[in-house]
Phi, psi and omega in degrees: 000130185298329181299315179301317184293322178296317178295324179302332180270000178281124177299131178286155174284149175295156181298329182284352175262348182277063178244160177315316179302335181265355186285140182269121179292147181089000172263124175294312175283155187280124178231126178246137181224130183257118179267103175253024179299147182204152177054036175066024177243135178283137172209120181226141176245143172222169173199161184212153175290324181273137183300316177299311175301327177297318176300317182293324173300320178296311179301318181290321177292322173299323186293327190256331191296129176097345182268163181295152174293326178294320172304313183291321184298329178266350182286123181247015182297130178273098184299330178294314174296315185292329176277345185058051186243004188296321172306322186276351187245147178293155175306317179295327178288322178297312173305321179292318185288327176293318178304314180297318178298317180296323179290325182291310181300318177297321174298316176303318176294323173299315174305319181291326185284337188262000000 
């Protein structure tokens, strides 16, 4: 599966970064996200325990990285629907991906507000 291959090329986070403070809420599987946004540009690094999820995290990070925080805060695109992958994923994984997107948007909104 191309998503798993994509995740295999994702650098894993250091153990020191795999902490509760970096864990994405709403994901059943463990997903960590590091927000490195600056100068009103989004920059995220992520990792996950499951290979498929690692690939999806990478895909979502690539989609937002480099864009303005304001753009991401307003972006309501449902990546799951846009990629038409809902049939291939479990309902909990779909919910987790949508939680990841919402978390990224909330972080972007925080950057816009500051």
